[in-house]
Backbone as numpy.savetxt, mean C-alpha at the origin, in Angstrom:
# Nx Ny Nz CAx CAy CAz Cx Cy Cz
-13.13 14.75 -2.85 -14.01 13.12 -2.35 -14.09 12.85 -0.79
-15.32 12.58 -0.57 -15.65 12.13 0.65 -14.55 10.95 1.17
-14.45 11.61 2.67 -13.61 10.06 3.31 -14.41 9.05 3.62
-15.01 8.22 2.87 -16.28 7.23 3.15 -15.30 6.18 3.79
-15.20 5.46 4.96 -14.39 4.72 5.33 -15.71 3.35 5.13
-14.83 2.26 4.38 -15.49 1.03 4.28 -15.17 0.06 5.82
-16.30 -0.40 5.72 -15.96 -1.62 7.23 -16.72 -2.71 6.54
-16.10 -4.07 6.98 -16.38 -5.08 6.23 -17.34 -5.92 7.42
-18.38 -6.09 6.96 -19.20 -6.98 7.71 -18.70 -8.18 8.89
-19.05 -8.63 9.97 -18.18 -9.57 10.72 -19.08 -10.93 10.21
-17.90 -11.56 10.50 -18.69 -13.15 9.39 -18.35 -13.95 10.46
-19.38 -15.00 10.97 -18.70 -16.02 11.87 -19.32 -17.48 11.66
-19.63 -17.97 10.54 -20.05 -18.99 10.06 -19.19 -20.06 10.25
-19.38 -21.13 10.70 -18.19 -22.26 11.35 -17.12 -22.54 10.25
-17.51 -22.64 9.19 -16.72 -22.85 8.04 -15.69 -21.87 7.98
-16.00 -20.92 8.21 -15.03 -19.64 7.76 -14.14 -19.53 9.40
-14.38 -19.48 10.22 -13.50 -19.79 11.45 -12.89 -20.54 11.32
-13.25 -21.63 10.85 -12.02 -22.83 10.91 -11.02 -22.76 9.81
-11.51 -22.51 9.13 -10.27 -21.94 7.64 -9.37 -20.97 8.26
-9.70 -19.72 9.24 -8.86 -19.11 9.90 -7.98 -19.33 10.84
-8.32 -20.61 11.33 -7.45 -21.74 12.27 -6.22 -22.28 11.28
-6.97 -22.95 10.03 -6.00 -23.96 9.90 -5.50 -23.54 8.28
-5.75 -22.30 7.65 -5.47 -21.84 6.46 -4.80 -20.49 6.82
-3.42 -20.03 6.46 -2.75 -19.34 6.45 -3.72 -17.95 5.33
-4.15 -16.77 6.12 -5.00 -16.03 5.22 -4.35 -15.42 3.99
-4.82 -15.07 2.68 -3.99 -14.18 2.00 -3.73 -13.10 2.50
-2.51 -12.51 2.53 -2.56 -11.00 2.87 -3.20 -9.59 2.10
-3.39 -9.82 1.17 -4.10 -8.74 0.40 -6.02 -9.03 0.57
-6.17 -10.20 0.82 -7.52 -10.35 0.75 -8.27 -10.91 2.17
-7.27 -11.73 2.76 -7.58 -12.21 4.06 -7.48 -11.78 5.15
-6.72 -10.29 5.34 -6.32 -9.56 6.41 -7.01 -8.23 6.59
-7.60 -7.95 7.74 -8.41 -6.89 8.07 -7.31 -5.31 7.47
-7.84 -4.25 6.92 -7.29 -3.28 6.92 -7.15 -2.67 8.35
-8.03 -3.06 9.51 -8.08 -2.70 10.66 -9.14 -1.67 10.84
-9.94 -2.12 12.00 -11.09 -0.86 12.45 -10.97 0.28 12.56
-9.67 0.89 12.84 -9.35 2.56 12.77 -8.95 2.92 11.39
-8.98 2.39 10.49 -8.76 3.28 9.32 -9.69 4.28 8.65
-9.27 4.80 8.05 -8.02 5.38 7.46 -6.36 6.00 8.56
-6.76 5.93 9.77 -6.34 6.94 11.08 -4.73 5.98 11.12
-5.36 4.63 11.39 -4.23 3.58 11.63 -4.77 2.63 10.94
-3.36 2.06 9.97 -4.07 0.75 9.42 -3.02 -0.29 9.36
-3.33 -1.51 8.99 -2.30 -2.87 9.10 -1.83 -2.75 7.88
-0.49 -3.01 7.85 0.41 -3.18 6.50 1.15 -4.52 6.72
0.98 -5.11 5.53 1.90 -6.45 5.14 3.26 -5.76 4.35
4.38 -6.21 5.22 5.65 -5.84 4.70 5.93 -6.84 3.79
6.05 -6.28 2.62 6.73 -7.24 1.64 8.53 -7.36 1.52
9.37 -6.29 1.73 10.45 -5.74 1.66 11.05 -5.01 2.65
12.33 -5.12 2.71 13.02 -4.25 4.14 14.42 -3.82 3.83
14.89 -2.68 3.88 15.88 -2.21 3.23 16.99 -2.63 3.13
17.40 -3.74 3.94 18.46 -4.55 3.58 18.54 -5.73 2.28
16.96 -5.75 2.04 16.69 -6.99 0.84 17.30 -6.46 -0.69
18.28 -7.66 -1.20 18.89 -7.44 -2.30 18.22 -7.71 -3.44
16.94 -8.46 -3.26 16.08 -8.57 -4.34 14.64 -7.87 -3.83
13.81 -7.50 -4.57 12.43 -7.37 -4.60 11.50 -8.32 -4.66
10.78 -8.84 -3.62 9.74 -9.24 -3.52 8.45 -8.59 -3.46
7.47 -9.77 -3.78 5.97 -9.07 -4.21 5.22 -10.73 -4.08
4.08 -10.05 -3.04 3.04 -10.95 -2.86 2.52 -11.01 -4.29
2.47 -12.81 -4.37 1.73 -13.20 -5.89 0.36 -13.26 -5.38
-0.27 -12.69 -6.56 -1.82 -12.70 -6.17 -2.76 -13.89 -6.02
-2.75 -14.99 -6.49 -3.08 -16.06 -6.89 -2.72 -16.80 -5.76
-1.49 -16.92 -5.14 -1.71 -17.69 -3.79 -1.29 -16.97 -2.53
-0.74 -15.80 -2.46 -0.36 -15.36 -1.40 0.84 -15.26 -0.93
1.49 -15.82 -1.26 3.13 -16.18 -0.87 4.04 -15.16 -1.56
5.11 -14.99 -0.93 6.00 -13.87 -1.11 6.80 -14.50 -2.68
7.18 -14.05 -3.59 7.42 -14.21 -5.00 9.08 -13.44 -5.48
9.77 -13.93 -5.79 10.72 -13.01 -6.10 10.22 -11.70 -7.49
10.34 -10.56 -7.62 10.04 -10.38 -8.59 11.25 -9.95 -9.61
12.27 -9.26 -8.91 13.37 -8.96 -9.67 14.38 -8.60 -8.68
15.72 -8.90 -9.03 16.47 -8.22 -8.06 16.85 -6.58 -8.08
16.77 -6.06 -7.06 17.22 -4.93 -7.11 18.03 -4.45 -8.31
17.61 -3.49 -8.81 18.58 -2.94 -9.80 19.72 -2.18 -9.67
20.56 -2.49 -9.98 21.89 -1.75 -9.30 21.99 -1.26 -8.32
22.56 0.00 -7.72 22.78 0.13 -6.14 21.08 0.59 -5.33
20.10 0.38 -6.37 18.85 0.87 -5.56 18.47 -0.33 -4.18
18.12 0.40 -3.57 17.68 -0.26 -2.22 16.59 0.51 -1.24
15.35 0.21 -1.24 14.48 0.85 -0.40 14.82 1.35 0.68
14.54 2.90 0.88 15.13 3.05 2.53 14.05 3.19 3.65
13.02 2.33 3.40 12.12 2.21 4.07 11.70 0.42 4.42
10.53 0.59 4.85 10.22 -0.98 4.82 8.90 -0.70 3.88
8.56 -1.53 3.31 7.99 -1.32 2.00 6.73 -2.83 1.78
5.60 -2.47 1.98 4.61 -3.45 1.42 3.34 -2.61 1.02
2.23 -3.90 1.18 0.74 -3.19 1.03 -0.01 -2.80 1.76
-1.17 -2.32 1.58 -2.23 -1.99 2.93 -3.25 -3.23 2.13
-4.09 -3.95 3.05 -4.61 -4.82 2.50 -6.10 -4.49 2.63
-7.06 -5.13 1.52 -8.40 -4.78 1.20 -8.46 -3.69 0.50
-7.12 -3.29 -0.30 -7.47 -1.89 -0.79 -7.07 -2.29 -2.59
-7.39 -1.66 -3.49 -7.23 -1.73 -4.82 -7.07 -0.15 -5.74
-6.24 -0.23 -6.14 -5.84 0.99 -7.30 -7.05 0.89 -8.35
-7.95 1.67 -8.13 -9.21 1.83 -9.11 -9.10 2.68 -9.85
-10.70 3.23 -10.07 -11.44 4.31 -10.62 -11.18 5.47 -10.17
-11.58 5.24 -8.51 -11.52 6.18 -7.44 -9.84 6.96 -7.48
-9.35 5.99 -7.15 -7.81 6.23 -6.84 -7.31 6.95 -8.09
-7.78 6.48 -9.37 -7.67 7.11 -10.32 -7.98 8.83 -10.46
-8.98 9.28 -10.26 -9.48 9.99 -10.01 -9.14 11.46 -8.98
-8.95 10.72 -8.05 -8.07 11.55 -7.43 -7.19 11.65 -7.99
-5.60 11.38 -8.92 -4.88 11.71 -9.02 -5.18 12.58 -10.44
-6.21 12.57 -11.02 -6.52 13.31 -12.10 -6.70 14.81 -11.58
-7.49 14.76 -10.51 -7.93 16.20 -9.81 -6.50 16.42 -9.21
-5.59 15.81 -8.64 -4.43 16.44 -8.18 -3.80 16.69 -9.17
-3.52 16.53 -10.29 -2.76 16.87 -11.21 -3.00 17.68 -12.49
-4.89 17.57 -12.52 -5.06 18.67 -13.88 -5.05 17.59 -14.89
-4.95 16.28 -14.86 -4.45 15.26 -16.06 -5.44 14.46 -16.42
-6.08 14.22 -17.81 -6.98 13.16 -17.86 -6.32 11.60 -18.62
-7.33 10.69 -18.63 -6.41 9.61 -19.01 -6.11 8.81 -18.03
-5.89 8.91 -16.83 -5.03 8.24 -15.96 -6.38 7.09 -15.15
-5.39 6.01 -15.31 -6.22 5.29 -14.77 -5.39 3.83 -13.38
-6.12 3.35 -12.62 -5.17 2.77 -11.26 -4.54 1.37 -12.10
-3.54 1.43 -11.24 -2.61 0.40 -11.84 -3.34 -1.33 -11.86
-3.93 -1.47 -10.49 -5.12 -2.55 -10.48 -4.22 -3.50 -9.46
-3.48 -3.19 -8.09 -2.73 -3.35 -7.56 -3.47 -3.20 -6.21
-2.81 -3.65 -4.58 -3.29 -2.87 -3.86 -2.57 -1.79 -3.40
-2.91 -1.10 -2.50 -2.42 0.43 -2.07 -0.88 0.15 -1.62
0.03 0.75 -2.18 2.20 0.45 -1.63 1.47 1.37 -0.80
2.43 1.14 0.28 2.92 2.09 1.63 4.21 1.58 1.79
4.95 2.79 2.37 6.19 2.67 2.75 6.37 3.19 4.40
6.91 2.62 5.07 6.66 2.51 6.89 8.06 2.79 7.20
8.02 4.12 7.76 9.24 4.51 8.46 9.51 3.80 10.09
10.12 3.56 10.49 10.91 2.91 11.93 12.37 2.84 11.67
12.59 3.30 13.31 13.95 3.64 13.80 14.61 2.40 14.04
13.73 1.24 14.32 14.12 -0.01 14.30 14.52 -1.03 13.35
15.81 -1.70 13.26 16.01 -2.58 12.13 15.03 -3.64 12.28
14.22 -4.05 10.92 13.47 -5.19 10.89 14.41 -5.90 10.06
14.64 -7.39 10.22 15.56 -7.94 9.38 15.12 -9.15 7.79
13.17 -9.31 8.19 12.82 -9.39 7.04 11.70 -9.09 6.66
11.05 -9.44 5.43 9.35 -8.91 4.93 8.36 -10.38 5.45
7.59 -10.61 5.13 6.59 -11.26 5.29 6.09 -11.04 6.46
5.24 -9.99 7.14 5.05 -9.59 8.44 4.06 -8.54 8.53
3.36 -8.56 9.56 2.02 -7.63 9.99 2.46 -6.39 10.74
2.17 -5.27 11.10 2.55 -3.98 11.68 1.46 -3.07 11.26
1.08 -1.97 12.39 0.19 -1.44 12.42 0.95 0.15 12.15
0.12 0.89 11.68 1.21 2.23 11.12 0.04 3.16 11.45
0.92 4.71 11.27 -0.17 5.51 11.16 0.54 6.15 9.97
-0.37 6.83 8.87 -0.22 7.17 7.55 -0.28 9.01 7.80
0.87 9.45 7.41 1.27 10.82 7.41 1.53 11.68 6.20
1.13 11.01 5.23 1.06 11.42 3.84 1.87 10.20 2.94
1.73 11.04 1.75 2.47 10.13 0.54 3.09 10.69 -0.70
3.55 9.91 -1.29 4.11 10.20 -2.72 3.37 10.25 -3.79
3.23 11.61 -4.53 1.87 11.47 -5.73 2.57 10.84 -6.89
2.52 9.50 -7.31 3.50 8.70 -8.10 2.35 8.31 -9.00
2.99 8.39 -10.57 2.39 7.89 -12.25 3.61 7.08 -12.43
3.23 5.87 -13.05 3.95 4.98 -13.65 3.36 4.45 -15.16
3.87 5.40 -15.85 3.27 5.55 -17.27 1.85 6.57 -17.31
0.14 6.15 -17.36 -0.71 6.75 -17.24 -1.07 5.73 -16.00
-0.59 5.24 -15.58 -1.35 4.43 -14.17 -0.95 5.47 -12.87
-2.13 5.78 -11.91 -1.99 6.02 -10.50 -1.37 4.97 -9.73
-0.22 5.27 -9.37 1.09 4.69 -8.25 0.97 5.24 -7.18
0.63 5.36 -6.36 0.47 6.03 -4.94 1.47 5.68 -4.25
2.34 5.97 -3.22 2.81 5.53 -2.17 2.59 6.25 -0.95
1.70 5.62 0.04 1.28 5.73 1.09 2.58 6.19 2.05
3.11 6.93 2.83 3.94 7.06 3.79 3.33 6.99 5.10
4.06 5.93 5.98 3.70 5.98 7.48 4.62 5.75 8.49
3.94 6.12 9.83 5.00 5.60 10.78 5.03 4.23 11.27
5.37 3.73 11.71 5.13 2.15 12.65 4.65 2.65 13.67
3.81 2.43 14.30 2.87 2.85 15.56 3.90 2.43 16.74
3.79 3.49 17.63 4.68 3.73 18.80 5.81 3.59 18.64
6.53 3.49 17.34 8.04 3.82 16.77 8.68 4.82 17.88
10.10 4.47 18.65 10.14 5.65 19.42 11.45 6.82 18.68
11.32 6.88 17.59 11.59 7.98 16.45 10.89 8.52 16.02
10.15 7.86 14.88 9.05 8.40 13.97 8.15 8.42 14.67
7.84 7.48 15.55 6.25 7.20 15.74 5.25 8.39 16.14
5.88 9.71 16.75 4.98 11.46 16.65 4.99 11.87 15.85
5.35 11.55 14.33 5.31 12.21 13.73 4.05 12.47 12.99
3.42 13.15 12.85 1.80 13.29 12.51 1.83 13.96 10.81
2.66 14.10 10.54 2.53 15.08 8.91 3.83 14.72 8.65
3.97 14.29 6.98 5.10 13.98 6.36 5.79 15.40 6.30
5.59 16.73 6.48 6.64 17.89 6.20 7.18 17.78 7.49
6.80 17.08 8.76 7.88 16.95 9.78 9.16 15.70 9.75
9.04 15.03 8.51 9.93 13.90 8.55 11.14 14.85 7.64
12.23 14.05 8.21 13.55 14.75 7.73 13.75 15.03 5.96
13.77 16.06 5.16 13.70 16.28 3.85 14.65 15.17 3.27
15.52 14.75 3.78 16.84 13.68 3.37 15.92 12.51 2.50
14.97 11.91 4.07 14.28 10.88 3.72 13.52 10.76 2.85
12.64 11.48 2.52 11.51 12.03 1.51 12.43 11.92 0.11
14.03 12.57 0.26 14.69 12.84 -0.97 14.88 11.22 -1.24
15.38 10.45 -0.65 15.71 8.96 -0.83 14.75 8.11 -1.06
13.20 8.13 -0.61 12.42 7.75 -1.41 11.92 8.01 -2.42
12.13 9.20 -3.13 11.67 10.12 -4.41 12.86 9.16 -5.03
14.05 9.10 -4.86 15.01 8.72 -5.53 15.10 7.53 -6.06
14.55 6.61 -5.17 14.37 5.17 -5.42 13.08 4.88 -6.14
11.76 5.33 -5.87 11.36 5.21 -6.97 11.22 5.91 -7.96
12.16 6.92 -8.47 12.30 7.52 -10.06 13.11 6.35 -10.44
13.83 5.50 -9.87 15.16 5.25 -10.61 15.16 3.57 -10.67
14.33 2.91 -9.55 14.06 1.17 -9.47 13.73 0.54 -10.62
13.05 1.40 -11.64 12.88 0.70 -12.78 13.31 1.23 -14.30
14.47 2.21 -13.78 15.45 3.09 -14.63 16.67 2.04 -15.40
16.54 2.06 -16.69 17.52 1.39 -17.30 18.87 2.46 -17.78
19.97 2.63 -17.16 21.37 3.20 -17.72 21.13 3.48 -19.37
21.31 4.45 -19.80 21.04 5.23 -21.07 19.74 5.42 -21.40
18.76 4.78 -21.04 17.42 5.39 -21.16 16.96 7.04 -20.51
16.74 7.82 -21.69 16.14 9.04 -20.98 14.84 9.48 -20.96
14.05 8.44 -21.13 12.15 8.33 -20.88 12.13 7.91 -19.65
12.59 8.13 -18.21 11.72 7.29 -17.25 10.25 6.55 -17.21
9.85 5.51 -16.72 8.48 5.47 -17.10 7.28 6.17 -15.66
8.39 6.30 -14.32 7.49 6.40 -13.14 8.09 8.34 -13.23
7.07 8.93 -12.79 7.28 10.43 -12.43 6.23 10.65 -10.44
6.99 11.47 -10.29 6.49 12.21 -8.72 6.07 13.09 -9.10
4.50 13.33 -9.43 3.91 14.54 -9.41 4.07 15.26 -7.91
3.89 15.19 -6.99 3.97 15.73 -5.70 3.85 15.06 -4.63
3.99 15.69 -3.52 4.22 15.26 -2.35 3.03 15.67 -1.39
2.35 14.87 -0.57 1.02 15.23 -0.02 1.10 15.01 1.75
0.37 15.53 2.08 0.20 15.35 3.67 -0.65 14.41 4.45
-1.15 14.09 5.60 -1.67 13.11 6.23 -3.34 13.35 5.90
-4.03 14.49 5.14 -5.69 14.45 4.92 -5.67 13.98 3.85
-4.40 14.06 2.54 -4.84 13.18 1.11 -4.03 12.47 1.18
-3.66 11.80 2.11 -3.37 10.25 2.52 -4.58 9.50 2.98
-5.43 10.25 3.35 -6.55 9.50 4.43 -7.36 9.51 3.34
-7.46 10.26 2.51 -8.67 10.58 1.09 -7.86 9.10 0.08
-6.89 9.01 0.11 -6.44 8.02 -0.73 -6.71 6.72 -0.39
-6.51 6.59 1.11 -6.55 5.21 1.65 -8.21 4.89 1.12
-9.12 5.72 1.61 -10.57 5.60 1.83 -11.17 5.28 0.15
-10.58 5.81 -1.09 -10.70 5.92 -2.18 -10.32 4.62 -2.29
-9.29 3.95 -2.07 -8.81 2.46 -2.48 -9.53 1.70 -1.88
-10.21 1.80 -0.94 -11.24 1.23 -0.20 -12.46 0.71 -0.63
-13.02 2.00 -1.29 -14.23 1.90 -2.32 -13.31 1.73 -3.43
-12.80 1.30 -4.32 -12.19 0.80 -5.41 -12.00 -0.77 -5.29
-11.78 -1.46 -3.70 -11.63 -2.60 -3.47 -13.41 -3.38 -3.61
-13.63 -2.57 -2.69 -15.29 -2.94 -2.44 -15.90 -3.06 -4.17
-15.49 -2.21 -4.42 -16.50 -2.49 -6.08 -15.97 -3.45 -6.87
-14.36 -3.99 -6.64 -13.78 -4.77 -7.30 -14.01 -6.34 -6.75
-13.96 -6.62 -5.55 -14.04 -7.47 -4.61 -15.22 -7.71 -3.95
-16.17 -6.87 -3.71 -16.98 -6.56 -2.65 -18.31 -8.22 -2.84
-18.52 -8.55 -3.83 -18.80 -9.66 -3.82 -18.76 -11.40 -3.83
-17.47 -11.10 -3.34 -16.55 -12.21 -3.14 -16.95 -12.96 -1.51
-17.54 -11.79 -0.70 -17.80 -12.53 0.62 -19.31 -12.72 0.23
-20.27 -12.18 -0.35 -21.60 -12.58 -0.71 -21.34 -14.13 -1.31
-20.33 -14.32 -2.33 -20.39 -15.60 -2.95 -20.03 -16.56 -1.81
-19.12 -15.83 -0.67 -18.86 -17.33 -0.10 -19.88 -17.36 0.91
-20.70 -16.42 0.76 -22.05 -16.80 2.23 -22.71 -17.89 1.19
-22.87 -17.79 0.44 -24.15 -18.36 -0.55 -23.27 -19.72 -0.95
-22.03 -19.96 -0.69 -21.40 -21.46 -1.23 -21.50 -22.18 0.44
-21.54 -21.44 1.39 -21.96 -22.01 2.99 -23.20 -22.15 3.39
-24.14 -21.83 2.33 -25.46 -21.79 3.07 -25.87 -20.89 4.21
-25.60 -19.84 4.34 -25.99 -18.32 5.32 -26.85 -18.01 4.33
């Protein structure tokens, strides 16, 4: 798939500029992925490794909502959140089918997930950061594509120089795999819903991000045009 980068037209209507000042932007729709995407992306962090519960952005309001307590001893080993203005739809599902050789896969209908490696302890979520994608986990949740992009915090003193997931300590990748394979698992259930079909590097991560941008444009691209019409542009 061609890495077609989606850019958003700069809009300067007085009403839109006023809204940016007086109202908090929605983390998924109101914040830019960043002009350097897919090489560097803005990330909205929902949970940190010390969180005893899983927070998730509520799609309607943009506020963090408690999704569920972390099950049993599960704790995400990295910062975890979403990449704004992305969507897991048909293009992302097509990539997964090409990668796995399987049919009947669809996107999970959520923004693209991201795990951000950082040596610095960050005490809470609900924050933005810049990160450099270096790879990802090819994950299926049932028949839904649920990729987990892995990135490093920009200028991080330990992880910041990594450019490929293969340079990351293997035990860190194993911890990520274990978390995502078990975070929904119930003891005694021999049929877990989540499957990691492989691990990929930076180039595939760029393709995943670009595909999710195309899916977002297909799903939500009309919102900006609708806004322009409402404000009389």
